[in-house]
Backbone bond lengths (Angstrom), bond angles and torsions (degrees), N, CA, C in turn:
res aa  C-N    CA-C-N  psi(-1)  N-CA   C-N-CA  omega(-1)  CA-C   N-CA-C  phi
1 M - - - 1.455 - - 1.528 109.41 -
2 R 1.348 114.87 136.66 1.450 119.45 179.62 1.533 109.87 -72.22
3 L 1.312 115.25 144.49 1.462 121.45 -178.64 1.525 111.29 -58.09
4 E 1.341 117.16 -44.06 1.466 119.60 -177.95 1.526 111.24 -63.99
5 N 1.331 117.77 -35.87 1.466 120.61 178.01 1.521 111.11 -69.23
6 F 1.329 115.48 -40.19 1.456 119.85 178.88 1.527 110.54 -61.28
7 L 1.314 117.18 -44.42 1.465 121.13 -179.66 1.529 111.06 -62.92
8 A 1.309 116.48 -40.26 1.460 120.23 -179.45 1.530 111.58 -67.37
9 L 1.329 115.86 -41.73 1.469 119.96 -177.84 1.526 112.43 -68.07
10 T 1.302 117.29 -39.13 1.466 121.25 -172.75 1.524 113.71 -96.73
11 Q 1.350 116.56 -4.49 1.469 121.06 -176.76 1.529 110.67 56.33
12 A 1.325 114.82 39.53 1.460 121.51 -177.95 1.529 110.77 -93.20
13 T 1.329 115.76 168.09 1.465 122.00 -179.55 1.528 109.60 -117.28
14 L 1.312 115.98 124.69 1.466 121.31 175.04 1.530 107.57 -86.34
15 I 1.314 116.61 119.40 1.466 118.70 -171.85 1.518 113.54 -100.78
16 N 1.320 117.44 6.68 1.471 119.98 174.46 1.524 109.17 -145.11
17 E 1.311 117.48 -177.32 1.470 122.60 178.56 1.522 108.31 -115.51
18 P 1.325 116.56 86.71 1.478 120.72 -173.40 1.520 112.26 -77.86
19 C 1.311 114.24 167.56 1.465 121.55 174.54 1.525 111.95 -84.82
20 V 1.332 117.46 -19.78 1.464 121.39 -175.69 1.524 110.21 -88.62
21 H 1.337 115.05 153.61 1.461 119.90 -178.22 1.526 113.10 -129.42
22 S 1.343 117.17 -4.74 1.460 119.52 -179.55 1.530 109.66 -157.00
23 F 1.340 114.73 167.08 1.463 121.23 -178.81 1.519 109.63 -129.61
24 E 1.339 115.71 147.99 1.460 121.23 178.59 1.530 110.88 -80.06
25 N 1.329 116.44 -53.39 1.457 121.19 -175.69 1.522 110.09 -141.59
26 I 1.319 115.47 161.95 1.459 122.11 173.09 1.520 107.84 -104.12
27 V 1.330 116.82 127.55 1.465 121.73 -172.93 1.525 109.23 -130.96
28 F 1.343 115.83 142.75 1.463 121.43 -178.46 1.529 113.06 -106.66
29 E 1.326 117.35 -22.18 1.466 121.15 -179.02 1.524 108.69 -106.51
30 A 1.319 116.43 122.84 1.461 121.27 -174.18 1.528 112.34 -58.80
31 H 1.331 117.49 -36.85 1.464 119.40 -177.26 1.525 112.66 -71.04
32 K 1.352 116.85 -12.57 1.466 120.42 178.43 1.527 112.58 -97.87
33 V 1.319 116.67 -3.13 1.465 120.64 -179.18 1.527 110.45 -66.16
34 K 1.344 115.10 137.37 1.460 121.82 173.93 1.534 108.77 -123.56
35 R 1.296 114.96 168.65 1.467 119.95 -177.95 1.524 110.69 -55.78
36 G 1.331 115.60 127.14 1.461 120.44 178.18 1.513 114.77 99.56
37 D 1.328 118.03 -6.85 1.461 121.12 -176.10 1.522 112.32 -82.25
38 L 1.341 114.58 159.13 1.466 121.99 171.12 1.520 107.73 -104.27
39 F 1.314 116.21 125.48 1.466 121.90 -176.96 1.520 110.40 -97.60
40 F 1.352 115.84 117.25 1.464 121.61 171.51 1.524 107.20 -81.67
41 A 1.339 117.43 113.45 1.463 121.50 -169.06 1.531 112.72 -83.97
42 Y 1.348 115.96 56.94 1.463 118.86 167.24 1.530 108.67 -64.03
43 E 1.324 116.48 -35.20 1.469 122.15 173.77 1.529 107.12 -93.29
44 H 1.316 115.54 74.95 1.466 120.31 -172.19 1.530 112.26 -56.57
45 E 1.320 114.93 -34.76 1.471 119.21 -177.87 1.524 112.52 -70.82
46 N 1.342 117.46 -10.13 1.465 120.67 -177.36 1.525 113.39 -105.52
47 I 1.321 116.54 15.80 1.471 119.57 178.87 1.529 110.91 -58.50
48 K 1.314 116.68 -42.49 1.467 120.43 -179.02 1.531 110.84 -59.42
49 L 1.328 117.21 -43.45 1.467 121.01 179.17 1.519 110.57 -63.29
50 A 1.330 117.62 -40.84 1.461 121.00 179.17 1.523 111.24 -60.49
51 I 1.315 115.67 -40.93 1.472 119.54 179.31 1.525 110.90 -67.41
52 V 1.321 116.96 -42.65 1.464 121.61 177.20 1.531 110.46 -58.36
53 N 1.344 116.68 -36.78 1.463 120.94 -178.12 1.524 112.88 -80.02
54 G 1.339 117.68 -4.03 1.459 119.41 172.96 1.511 116.57 112.40
55 A 1.323 118.57 15.48 1.465 120.56 -179.98 1.519 110.94 -59.02
56 Y 1.334 116.04 135.57 1.457 121.75 175.63 1.525 111.63 -91.03
57 G 1.317 115.98 -10.24 1.453 118.89 -179.66 1.513 110.86 -162.33
58 V 1.339 115.85 155.88 1.455 122.56 176.45 1.518 107.52 -131.49
59 I 1.322 116.32 127.22 1.461 121.20 175.00 1.516 107.72 -109.44
60 F 1.326 116.92 129.78 1.459 120.34 -171.43 1.528 110.73 -143.18
61 D 1.349 116.17 159.95 1.463 120.78 176.98 1.530 112.15 -130.57
62 K 1.341 115.87 13.23 1.463 121.34 176.02 1.529 108.95 -121.27
63 P 1.318 117.22 158.51 1.468 118.83 176.85 1.525 111.11 -52.43
64 T 1.330 116.21 126.90 1.470 120.90 -173.01 1.524 110.36 -139.47
65 Q 1.321 115.71 138.56 1.455 121.28 177.91 1.527 109.34 -92.96
66 I 1.333 116.36 126.76 1.456 120.86 179.10 1.521 109.17 -72.49
67 S 1.327 115.32 129.14 1.460 119.40 -177.08 1.525 113.20 -117.78
68 D 1.338 116.88 -8.71 1.465 119.85 -178.29 1.529 107.66 -151.85
69 N 1.332 117.19 106.08 1.461 120.87 -174.85 1.526 113.71 -75.04
70 E 1.319 118.45 -8.28 1.466 119.60 -178.64 1.529 111.41 -79.71
71 I 1.325 117.97 -24.35 1.462 120.19 178.74 1.529 109.35 -96.39
72 A 1.338 115.96 168.51 1.470 121.42 -177.62 1.529 110.56 -85.57
73 W 1.333 114.95 131.47 1.463 121.23 174.38 1.527 107.20 -113.45
74 I 1.329 114.64 115.57 1.463 120.78 -169.28 1.523 109.34 -118.38
75 K 1.327 115.82 122.63 1.464 121.62 -177.23 1.534 110.21 -102.72
76 V 1.332 115.98 132.38 1.465 121.98 174.02 1.518 108.89 -132.57
77 D 1.322 115.60 159.98 1.464 119.33 175.68 1.521 111.45 -73.41
78 S 1.347 115.78 -31.43 1.460 120.47 -177.79 1.520 109.85 -150.29
79 L 1.314 116.91 125.98 1.464 120.40 175.60 1.517 110.83 -63.36
80 D 1.320 116.77 -39.90 1.469 120.16 179.27 1.526 111.46 -60.84
81 Y 1.331 116.70 -43.36 1.469 120.43 179.64 1.524 110.42 -62.09
82 A 1.323 116.92 -44.04 1.464 120.59 178.72 1.521 111.10 -61.55
83 L 1.327 116.17 -40.91 1.458 120.43 -179.69 1.529 111.11 -67.11
84 K 1.330 116.79 -37.99 1.467 120.22 175.83 1.523 110.96 -60.54
85 K 1.316 116.17 -42.67 1.460 120.34 178.90 1.530 111.40 -59.95
86 L 1.332 116.23 -44.11 1.460 120.30 178.69 1.516 111.73 -63.16
87 L 1.344 115.31 -42.58 1.460 119.59 -178.72 1.533 111.14 -65.39
88 R 1.323 117.66 -42.21 1.473 120.09 177.80 1.528 110.35 -61.33
89 F 1.326 116.36 -40.74 1.457 119.69 177.31 1.525 110.98 -60.04
90 K 1.339 115.50 -44.82 1.463 119.92 -178.11 1.526 110.78 -65.64
91 M 1.337 116.93 -38.19 1.470 121.03 178.05 1.527 110.36 -60.41
92 I 1.336 115.91 -42.94 1.470 120.00 -179.61 1.522 110.67 -70.74
93 E 1.326 116.45 -44.15 1.469 121.02 -178.43 1.522 111.44 -59.96
94 K 1.318 116.83 -41.04 1.461 121.07 -176.80 1.539 113.03 -92.85
95 E 1.336 117.60 4.21 1.463 123.22 178.63 1.530 111.72 55.04
96 I 1.312 114.42 45.55 1.466 120.44 -178.88 1.526 109.84 -82.47
97 V 1.323 115.92 135.25 1.462 121.76 175.93 1.527 108.21 -110.74
98 A 1.330 116.03 128.40 1.459 121.28 -178.81 1.523 110.33 -105.68
99 Y 1.328 115.60 135.13 1.466 121.99 173.61 1.519 108.48 -107.01
100 E 1.322 115.10 131.41 1.465 121.94 -177.88 1.522 110.17 -95.13
101 C 1.331 116.52 135.94 1.461 120.79 178.56 1.519 109.42 -142.61
102 N 1.326 115.99 175.82 1.466 118.79 177.07 1.532 110.06 -83.74
103 E 1.316 113.97 173.15 1.466 120.55 -173.34 1.523 112.76 -62.67
104 I 1.327 117.78 -38.20 1.466 120.26 -177.26 1.523 111.18 -68.85
105 I 1.330 117.30 -45.12 1.464 120.00 178.33 1.520 110.32 -59.66
106 L 1.331 115.82 -40.93 1.465 120.01 179.33 1.522 110.84 -60.83
107 K 1.330 117.22 -45.87 1.466 120.12 -177.14 1.527 111.69 -69.85
108 L 1.322 117.48 -31.41 1.469 119.41 173.19 1.525 110.27 -66.94
109 S 1.317 116.74 -40.13 1.459 120.88 -179.59 1.528 111.95 -62.77
110 L 1.325 116.90 -31.79 1.459 120.52 178.32 1.525 111.99 -64.42
111 Q 1.339 116.74 -16.54 1.453 120.77 -179.92 1.531 112.79 -98.35
112 V 1.313 116.29 7.16 1.466 121.00 -178.17 1.522 109.38 -112.22
113 I 1.316 116.20 136.28 1.463 121.72 175.25 1.522 108.35 -85.48
114 T 1.334 117.21 123.85 1.460 120.81 179.52 1.530 109.77 -127.05
115 Q 1.332 114.81 172.44 1.459 119.68 179.09 1.520 110.05 -69.12
116 A 1.334 116.19 162.88 1.461 121.94 -171.63 1.523 112.97 -63.50
117 T 1.323 117.71 -24.82 1.465 120.30 -177.09 1.530 112.63 -87.18
118 F 1.327 117.20 8.49 1.466 121.32 172.48 1.524 106.87 -125.86
119 L 1.321 115.38 126.02 1.456 120.22 -172.69 1.524 110.42 -130.81
120 T 1.323 116.05 130.59 1.459 121.35 174.26 1.523 108.34 -96.37
121 L 1.333 116.06 121.85 1.453 121.67 -174.87 1.519 111.78 -107.05
122 T 1.311 116.06 139.23 1.455 120.92 173.22 1.524 108.36 -155.87
123 G 1.320 116.03 160.52 1.452 119.80 176.90 1.516 113.03 110.00
124 D 1.316 115.64 -177.83 1.455 121.52 -178.76 1.532 110.24 -76.39
125 L 1.331 115.82 -179.65 1.465 120.42 -175.95 1.522 112.66 -58.70
126 K 1.326 116.15 -40.19 1.470 119.11 -179.14 1.527 110.79 -65.37
127 S 1.333 117.40 -40.58 1.466 121.01 178.53 1.518 110.92 -64.12
128 V 1.335 116.47 -43.58 1.465 120.62 179.19 1.530 110.26 -63.59
129 F 1.327 116.33 -42.20 1.466 120.54 179.12 1.524 110.68 -57.10
130 K 1.322 116.47 -48.19 1.460 120.45 -178.29 1.526 111.80 -62.97
131 S 1.343 115.71 -32.93 1.464 119.83 -178.90 1.522 112.40 -76.27
132 I 1.323 117.23 -33.63 1.459 120.99 -167.01 1.525 114.51 -100.94
133 W 1.329 118.29 -22.07 1.464 120.07 -167.16 1.524 113.34 -61.70
134 D 1.326 117.58 -36.39 1.465 120.52 -175.53 1.523 114.07 -111.57
135 V 1.338 117.83 19.94 1.460 119.31 -179.03 1.519 110.29 -72.62
136 E 1.328 115.14 164.88 1.456 120.71 179.26 1.526 110.54 -69.33
137 N 1.329 115.54 154.88 1.461 119.97 174.67 1.532 110.40 -60.76
138 R 1.328 114.66 145.49 1.471 123.30 177.63 1.524 112.93 63.80
139 T 1.312 115.34 26.27 1.467 119.17 171.97 1.531 109.58 -66.87
140 T 1.333 115.71 143.63 1.459 121.21 173.66 1.518 108.40 -99.72
141 V 1.322 116.81 133.48 1.461 120.02 179.54 1.526 109.69 -119.95
142 L 1.316 114.68 148.94 1.462 122.72 175.36 1.522 107.29 -115.96
143 F 1.341 116.53 131.55 1.453 119.91 -179.77 1.516 110.00 -144.50
144 S 1.323 115.27 163.12 1.460 121.74 174.82 1.519 109.06 -121.45
145 P 1.334 118.72 128.16 1.472 120.45 177.12 1.521 112.95 -58.87
146 A 1.338 116.96 -22.24 1.466 120.07 178.39 1.523 111.85 -71.94
147 L 1.349 116.68 -18.27 1.459 120.74 -174.63 1.522 113.78 -120.37
148 S 1.319 118.04 -17.64 1.458 121.91 -179.27 1.528 109.31 -142.11
149 D 1.320 116.14 152.11 1.459 122.63 -177.52 1.527 110.53 -72.20
150 K 1.323 116.65 120.29 1.464 121.48 -176.86 1.523 112.19 -68.57
151 E 1.323 118.12 -23.71 1.461 121.95 -174.82 1.518 113.58 -66.51
152 I 1.315 117.77 -15.98 1.470 118.75 -178.32 1.523 112.15 -78.90
153 F 1.337 117.35 -12.52 1.457 120.05 -174.87 1.520 110.45 -96.97
154 A 1.330 116.23 129.68 1.455 121.26 -179.05 1.527 111.61 -79.93
155 T 1.323 117.08 -35.84 1.459 122.12 -179.94 1.517 108.67 -128.81
156 V 1.325 116.44 122.65 1.467 121.22 -177.92 1.523 109.59 -126.09
157 K 1.322 116.08 131.53 1.459 121.82 177.63 1.524 110.00 -121.29
158 K 1.314 116.24 154.87 1.455 121.92 173.21 1.525 108.42 -84.11
159 I 1.326 116.67 144.28 1.461 118.18 177.13 1.523 108.68 -69.13
160 P 1.319 118.20 144.96 1.466 120.81 -176.68 1.516 111.57 -67.18
161 N 1.317 115.99 149.33 1.462 120.94 177.28 1.523 110.41 -64.42
162 A 1.312 115.38 136.67 1.460 120.22 179.91 1.523 110.46 -75.21
163 P 1.339 119.00 145.07 1.460 121.17 175.69 1.512 110.61 -67.03
164 F 1.292 116.21 163.96 1.455 120.57 -176.78 1.522 111.37 -64.61
165 A 1.339 115.66 124.15 1.471 124.47 172.92 1.524 114.29 46.17
166 P 1.339 119.10 56.12 1.463 118.84 178.15 1.526 112.60 -74.08
167 I 1.338 117.58 -20.57 1.459 121.01 176.18 1.517 108.61 -99.03
168 E 1.314 115.99 127.35 1.468 120.73 179.52 1.529 108.63 -102.18
169 I 1.318 115.30 111.64 1.465 120.09 179.61 1.523 109.12 -79.21
170 M 1.322 116.27 125.35 1.454 121.74 -178.14 1.534 111.34 -96.49
171 E 1.332 116.48 -36.30 1.463 121.88 -178.41 1.518 107.77 -156.82
172 Q 1.337 115.94 146.00 1.453 117.18 -177.75 1.518 111.99 -153.78
173 T 1.324 114.64 150.46 1.457 123.02 164.32 1.531 104.95 -122.54
174 L 1.306 117.75 -172.76 1.466 118.36 179.17 1.516 112.61 -64.39
175 F 1.338 116.64 -28.38 1.463 119.31 -171.36 1.522 113.75 -125.78
176 E 1.318 118.36 5.46 1.461 122.28 177.27 1.520 109.70 -138.05
177 T 1.331 115.61 150.53 1.456 120.15 -178.92 1.519 110.18 -144.13
178 S 1.313 116.20 135.69 1.464 122.34 167.71 1.518 106.67 -107.80
179 F 1.332 117.08 129.56 1.465 118.46 -174.45 1.522 111.28 -149.90
180 I 1.326 114.18 163.29 1.462 121.99 175.97 1.526 108.06 -116.30
181 Y 1.320 115.32 131.98 1.463 119.86 172.52 1.523 108.75 -140.52
182 D 1.313 114.31 129.13 1.466 121.01 178.07 1.531 111.45 52.06
183 N 1.335 114.86 45.19 1.467 123.89 176.38 1.527 113.92 67.85
184 T 1.323 117.25 16.33 1.459 121.45 176.10 1.521 109.19 -115.42
185 F 1.340 115.93 133.00 1.460 121.12 -178.24 1.525 109.69 -98.66
186 Y 1.326 115.96 126.29 1.464 122.92 177.84 1.524 107.51 -113.35
187 E 1.327 115.20 109.44 1.455 120.31 -170.73 1.522 112.83 -93.69
188 R 1.337 115.97 130.95 1.463 125.11 174.08 1.528 111.81 43.84
189 Q 1.294 114.85 58.59 1.456 118.87 178.96 1.529 110.77 -82.70
190 P 1.325 118.76 139.64 1.467 121.55 -178.34 1.530 111.89 -77.03
191 I 1.323 115.20 61.89 1.453 122.48 176.67 1.522 107.63 -136.51
192 S 1.306 117.13 129.38 1.456 121.33 -178.40 1.523 110.95 -67.32
193 P 1.333 117.68 145.73 1.472 120.05 172.68 1.520 112.44 -56.20
194 F 1.329 117.07 -21.57 1.467 120.00 177.15 1.525 111.02 -57.65
195 F 1.339 117.24 -32.20 1.459 121.11 -176.46 1.521 113.74 -87.62
196 I 1.324 118.22 -8.09 1.465 120.18 -174.53 1.531 112.68 -59.60
197 P 1.346 120.63 -43.21 1.476 118.39 177.15 1.529 112.84 -59.16
198 Y 1.334 117.46 -34.91 1.463 120.65 177.41 1.532 110.28 -69.44
199 L 1.331 116.45 -40.69 1.453 120.33 178.58 1.525 110.73 -65.31
200 E 1.329 116.72 -36.03 1.464 120.56 176.34 1.527 111.02 -58.27
201 E 1.308 116.69 -46.08 1.462 120.25 179.97 1.524 111.44 -62.19
202 L 1.325 115.66 -41.82 1.457 119.91 -179.45 1.526 111.43 -64.35
203 L 1.330 116.77 -49.37 1.457 120.29 -178.15 1.530 111.49 -65.93
204 H 1.327 115.69 -33.32 1.468 118.65 177.13 1.529 110.62 -67.41
205 L 1.340 116.82 -35.58 1.467 119.89 176.11 1.521 109.94 -62.14
206 Y 1.334 117.55 -46.60 1.463 120.34 178.05 1.528 110.67 -57.19
207 K 1.319 114.91 -44.02 1.458 119.32 -176.61 1.524 111.31 -67.16
208 T 1.331 116.60 -41.27 1.459 121.68 179.73 1.523 111.40 -63.01
209 L 1.336 116.13 -41.68 1.460 121.21 -178.55 1.522 112.70 -87.00
210 K 1.333 116.64 -1.37 1.468 123.03 -179.00 1.528 110.77 59.47
211 V 1.326 114.83 44.61 1.458 121.54 178.40 1.523 109.28 -91.63
212 S 1.297 117.23 125.07 1.463 120.60 175.07 1.525 109.12 -72.40
213 Y 1.330 116.83 138.45 1.455 119.88 -177.78 1.524 110.35 -147.94
214 K 1.317 114.06 162.32 1.459 121.27 174.92 1.519 108.18 -141.81
215 L 1.317 116.38 123.25 1.451 120.50 179.30 1.526 109.84 -74.99
216 K 1.323 114.99 133.34 1.457 120.40 172.98 1.520 108.70 -95.61
217 K 1.334 115.87 178.11 1.460 119.52 173.69 1.521 108.52 -65.98
218 F 1.321 116.35 128.78 1.457 119.70 -179.43 1.529 110.60 -70.15
219 T 1.314 115.10 144.69 1.459 121.98 174.46 1.526 107.81 -128.75
220 P 1.340 118.54 162.59 1.469 120.46 -178.63 1.526 111.93 -55.62
221 I 1.342 115.71 141.89 1.460 120.56 -178.63 1.527 111.97 -116.03
222 E 1.318 116.83 20.48 1.465 122.63 176.65 1.523 112.58 65.92
223 H 1.322 116.23 24.34 1.459 122.02 171.73 1.524 107.46 -134.25
224 F 1.339 116.12 138.83 1.464 120.76 -179.49 1.533 109.34 45.17
225 E 1.319 114.86 50.03 1.468 121.00 -171.93 1.527 110.94 -96.35
226 P 1.336 117.93 117.29 1.469 120.69 -176.94 1.524 112.90 -83.82
227 V 1.315 115.34 138.79 1.456 121.95 172.44 1.525 106.77 -127.93
228 F 1.311 116.66 116.75 1.468 121.59 -178.42 1.529 109.55 -84.06
229 T 1.329 116.01 132.61 1.459 120.30 -177.78 1.523 110.15 -136.54
230 N 1.345 114.47 166.58 1.464 119.19 170.37 1.522 109.00 -98.68
231 K 1.314 117.24 -170.15 1.468 120.95 -177.36 1.519 112.57 -65.24
232 K 1.345 116.06 -22.59 1.468 119.75 178.45 1.534 111.33 -91.35
233 F 1.333 116.31 6.93 1.457 123.21 -178.75 1.525 112.39 61.28
234 E 1.336 115.12 33.01 1.454 120.63 170.86 1.525 107.78 -86.97
235 I 1.315 116.49 141.78 1.457 121.00 -175.29 1.519 110.92 -71.48
236 K 1.327 115.39 130.67 1.467 121.71 178.12 1.521 109.89 -115.40
237 N 1.310 116.09 164.77 1.458 120.44 178.67 1.522 111.08 -63.13
238 F 1.313 115.10 152.34 1.465 121.62 -179.24 1.523 110.65 -53.83
239 G 1.330 116.07 125.45 1.454 121.40 174.75 1.511 116.12 80.77
240 T 1.347 117.70 8.14 1.464 119.16 -174.16 1.527 113.47 -105.32
241 S 1.323 118.35 9.08 1.457 120.14 176.32 1.522 109.71 -143.65
242 D 1.338 116.12 163.41 1.461 119.82 179.50 1.526 112.11 -102.38
243 K 1.326 116.15 16.09 1.471 120.82 175.75 1.521 107.40 -121.50
244 V 1.337 115.71 117.98 1.460 120.24 -173.08 1.522 109.86 -130.21
245 L 1.323 115.43 127.95 1.455 121.44 171.68 1.527 107.38 -95.84
246 I 1.336 116.82 128.16 1.460 121.66 -178.69 1.523 108.00 -113.82
247 F 1.321 116.99 116.31 1.457 121.03 -174.46 1.525 110.89 -100.17
248 E 1.320 115.10 132.62 1.466 121.85 176.97 1.528 109.78 -136.87
249 P 1.339 118.14 103.06 1.467 120.16 -178.27 1.527 114.61 -71.16
250 N 1.324 117.87 -22.66 1.465 121.76 -176.43 1.526 110.21 -89.75
251 I 1.333 116.65 108.16 1.470 120.22 -176.20 1.521 112.07 -67.39
252 D 1.326 118.08 -19.78 1.463 120.15 -179.93 1.524 112.39 -68.06
253 L 1.328 118.08 -15.54 1.467 121.59 -177.41 1.521 112.75 -95.43
254 I 1.323 118.00 2.18 1.457 119.95 -171.00 1.525 112.50 -61.92
255 D 1.330 118.03 -45.55 1.460 119.40 -176.66 1.527 111.95 -65.32
256 S 1.336 117.04 -42.61 1.465 119.46 -179.33 1.519 110.94 -66.48
257 Q 1.332 117.90 -34.27 1.467 119.97 -179.62 1.529 111.71 -77.50
258 I 1.317 117.00 -33.70 1.467 119.19 172.83 1.520 109.88 -60.86
259 S 1.326 116.22 -47.31 1.472 120.13 -179.74 1.518 111.25 -62.42
260 F 1.322 116.92 -40.24 1.463 120.78 179.17 1.528 110.74 -60.92
261 L 1.318 117.31 -47.40 1.466 120.72 -179.34 1.521 111.56 -65.69
262 Q 1.313 117.02 -37.65 1.463 119.50 178.46 1.520 111.50 -65.33
263 R 1.319 117.47 -34.77 1.470 121.22 179.71 1.524 111.88 -75.97
264 H 1.331 115.67 -43.51 1.464 119.20 -168.89 1.529 114.04 -99.26
265 A 1.319 117.85 -8.53 1.467 119.89 178.45 1.529 109.96 -137.24
266 S 1.327 114.97 45.74 1.469 119.94 -177.99 1.526 111.68 -63.37
267 W 1.327 116.59 -21.48 1.462 121.43 -179.07 1.522 112.28 -77.72
268 A 1.334 116.78 -16.68 1.466 121.19 -169.22 1.524 111.93 -94.49
269 N 1.317 114.37 159.16 1.454 121.53 171.59 1.534 107.13 -88.72
270 I 1.335 116.51 110.98 1.457 121.88 -173.05 1.526 109.57 -119.51
271 I 1.329 116.18 136.30 1.449 120.11 170.36 1.527 108.41 -119.94
272 F 1.316 114.84 152.30 1.452 121.41 -177.88 1.530 108.28 -123.07
273 I 1.325 116.67 129.53 1.463 121.57 -175.29 1.525 107.97 -123.60
274 A 1.350 115.82 119.96 1.461 120.56 -173.99 1.528 110.23 -133.66
275 P 1.329 117.63 156.53 1.468 120.30 175.47 1.524 111.06 -59.07
276 L 1.305 116.61 149.81 1.463 122.45 -173.90 1.522 112.42 -58.50
277 N 1.319 118.05 -36.68 1.465 120.98 -173.77 1.520 114.29 -90.82
278 V 1.328 117.87 9.69 1.462 121.27 -178.13 1.524 110.10 -98.08
279 K 1.333 115.75 128.20 1.459 120.35 177.78 1.525 109.45 -81.35
280 T 1.314 115.97 131.65 1.462 121.23 -179.08 1.521 109.66 -132.98
281 Q 1.314 115.34 176.61 1.458 120.88 174.25 1.534 109.86 -61.43
282 E 1.312 115.31 147.98 1.463 119.72 176.64 1.526 108.35 -84.11
283 I 1.315 114.85 94.00 1.452 121.13 -177.39 1.520 108.80 -133.91
284 K 1.309 115.13 166.48 1.456 119.18 176.56 1.527 109.44 -80.20
285 N 1.315 114.83 165.23 1.465 122.26 176.94 1.526 113.24 62.45
286 I 1.329 116.54 29.47 1.457 118.28 174.02 1.521 108.35 -109.18
287 F 1.337 115.59 132.54 1.454 122.27 -176.86 1.531 108.70 -124.01
288 T 1.307 116.81 151.00 1.461 120.89 178.63 1.523 110.01 -118.43
289 Y 1.323 114.95 156.23 1.464 119.98 -178.27 1.527 110.54 -137.36
290 K 1.330 114.71 152.63 1.457 122.20 173.86 1.521 111.27 -98.90
291 N 1.329 116.27 -32.05 1.459 120.51 -177.88 1.521 109.12 -148.90
292 E 1.331 116.54 177.67 1.461 120.91 -175.38 1.527 112.05 -68.19
293 K 1.314 117.53 -28.58 1.465 119.55 176.71 1.518 111.11 -62.89
294 D 1.330 115.75 -35.73 1.470 119.59 176.70 1.527 110.86 -62.24
295 I 1.330 116.55 -39.79 1.470 120.32 -179.48 1.524 110.22 -61.60
296 I 1.311 116.41 -47.93 1.461 120.66 -179.99 1.523 110.69 -59.55
297 S 1.317 116.53 -41.40 1.464 120.81 179.41 1.523 111.22 -63.29
298 I 1.327 117.01 -42.86 1.468 121.01 178.99 1.524 110.43 -62.02
299 L 1.316 116.47 -43.61 1.463 120.34 -179.31 1.530 111.43 -63.91
300 K 1.311 116.73 -39.86 1.466 120.56 -177.53 1.523 112.64 -72.78
301 N 1.313 117.18 -26.93 1.461 120.79 -173.30 1.520 114.25 -101.65
302 N 1.332 117.41 9.97 1.465 120.36 -179.84 1.523 110.77 -136.35
303 N 1.327 114.62 142.72 1.459 120.96 174.52 1.527 109.07 -87.38
304 F 1.314 116.09 138.70 1.464 119.18 -179.71 1.522 109.89 -163.89
305 N 1.337 113.76 158.91 1.460 121.17 167.23 1.527 110.64 -94.64
306 F 1.338 114.21 -41.61 1.453 120.31 179.59 1.524 108.91 -128.98
307 A 1.328 115.42 138.27 1.461 120.85 174.38 1.529 107.49 -126.68
308 L 1.334 116.08 111.97 1.458 120.56 175.50 1.521 107.98 -85.92
309 I 1.326 116.46 117.19 1.462 122.06 -176.25 1.528 107.78 -113.59
310 V 1.325 115.46 112.86 1.458 121.22 -171.56 1.528 110.52 -106.56
311 G 1.313 116.18 139.40 1.455 120.99 176.45 1.515 114.63 100.39
312 V 1.331 117.47 -4.64 1.460 122.64 177.48 1.521 108.69 -139.12
313 D 1.335 116.33 165.73 1.459 119.43 174.75 1.525 109.86 -112.24
314 K 1.323 116.45 -175.43 1.455 120.73 -171.31 1.527 113.73 -71.27
315 T 1.338 118.11 -7.04 1.465 119.65 174.70 1.523 111.21 -66.01
316 L 1.321 116.79 -8.07 1.459 120.56 173.82 1.524 111.11 -55.89
317 L 1.321 115.62 -35.22 1.462 119.92 -178.25 1.524 109.15 -77.35
318 S 1.306 115.75 133.40 1.464 120.26 -175.22 1.522 112.68 -72.56
319 K 1.335 117.83 -29.04 1.461 120.52 -178.40 1.519 110.06 -80.92
320 P 1.339 118.87 131.58 1.465 120.62 178.28 1.522 111.22 -56.00
321 L 1.320 115.90 144.14 1.462 120.46 -175.66 1.521 112.69 -93.60
322 S 1.319 116.53 7.60 1.467 118.66 -176.03 1.521 112.29 -64.04
323 N 1.340 117.23 -19.45 1.465 119.64 -179.45 1.517 112.39 -81.38
324 Q 1.354 116.78 -11.18 1.455 118.83 179.47 1.518 109.64 -80.06
325 T 1.298 117.69 114.60 1.449 122.88 -175.43 1.510 110.32 -98.87
326 Q 1.334 116.48 119.87 1.455 120.51 176.27 1.529 109.64 -78.38
327 L 1.318 115.31 149.41 1.456 118.86 175.48 1.527 108.62 -62.35
328 T 1.308 117.19 138.75 1.458 120.54 179.64 1.519 108.98 -101.80
329 M 1.317 115.41 122.13 1.463 120.80 -178.19 1.500 108.50 -135.83
330 D 1.299 116.97 108.13 1.456 120.58 -179.54 1.515 110.33 -82.45
331 F 1.318 114.72 151.18 1.459 119.38 177.27 1.508 109.62 -74.69
């Protein structure tokens, strides 16, 4: 990219008169800089290393001492703002269309293999930049505003509404589902029926856009995530105990998950644990907490088969969960 174009796109200020007029690549890690690159100084303390490695320019938003007048020193108010400007330019240049979805659909999509012209994006600005900068023209991207900055996208569309019941559930437990979609049978997949409506929307999007895809084995997506324990809250293998802690970090899902458990596990003794300031359904067996110690106390002082714990993830448990083995079911 030419220096003059970069300055115009990012509304940046060139504070010296360098010998260089263009850059090969944009790099964020100083140790990865090669001759001709422009270094985005998120690692401000590594500017010297970037120059040693051959940087032709440094873009910065903190007070910085110029150490080499032959390269370009570029001042901006915010590195993030400059990066957003570049990303929007690239989206327009490559005619990229972005589809907006919720966090769960996005995380399910990350587990699906799709063709190269469909890309699921997540992460901070630097991660998105690395994913998008060299994609093919007219690539379609899927993103969630909860996980990525919406301002970087020039054109945003809503995903189309899914048709009524396109997935046929053949057999289900709380945490596994066997289903048919598009004449393909997926047996005993480790995905809760709670996620099936989200999966329907995702698969319908692929079908609408004629995107080729292949489902992989599902893995936990940090939502409605079951952890099987014994009475001492020691982690047990998946499906080997009748005491299950279900973690949901997103408080916006509490009502839908309460309703799901009430419908599908009416036989069970269920307790619901939510942050004190969160409004929920007026139901029995709901407890509130101020801190994590309160959660532990509630769990120890109540009998239950299932405990839905909202507002935290499974790192609440002090014992590492690496010993919990999920059932392996290949497609």
